C-alpha positions, 0 to 999 in steps of 0.5 A: 304313531307318535307319542306325546313325549316324542311329539313334545321333544320336537317342539321348538323351545319357545313353544315347549315352554310357553306359558299356558296360564295367566299367572305363568306369565312373567313381566308387565305386572299391570297387564297381567293383572288386567288379563287375570281380571278379565279371566276372573269375570269373563268380561273381555272387551275389545283388545289390541295387542301391539309392540315388537315381536317377542314381547308376549302378545301371542302368549298373553292372548293364548293364556287368556283363551286357555283360562276362559275356554278351559278344555273347549280351547282346542275346538275354540281356537283356529290358528292360521299363518298369515304368510300362507293363509291370506286373501278373501278365500281364507275369510270366505272359507276358513274363518267364516266356517270356524266362526259359525262353529258351536262350541260348548263353553264352561259354565258361566262363560259368555260367548266371545269372538276374537281375531288376534292378527299378528303382522309378523306371521299368524292370525288366531281366531277364537270362537267361543259360542255356546 
């Protein structure tokens, strides 16, 4: 069985050093400030992240999810590779079952569902249902 240190050493650099908190995000201070305000209140409107690859769309939504969900993050986030996991069966099975899953949230947090679809490679479904 691999240890946490050996797993961490095999991660790609971009994953190993990816920010996990909103205050660790560098650049676009206005966007970071807005994410921090959403995280503080727990009030997250519908969001669309757009832009070229590598500008922080995925990192931003993951940091927001980490902040909002706390320790429930692992149970409340489903990541699908859109190149492999696509089609109606994924929606009918994986996403539907995940969206119905019960997740215990930190106190004072509201339920929310979010789908982050990166046209380049991934889909992330965040399911925060108390």
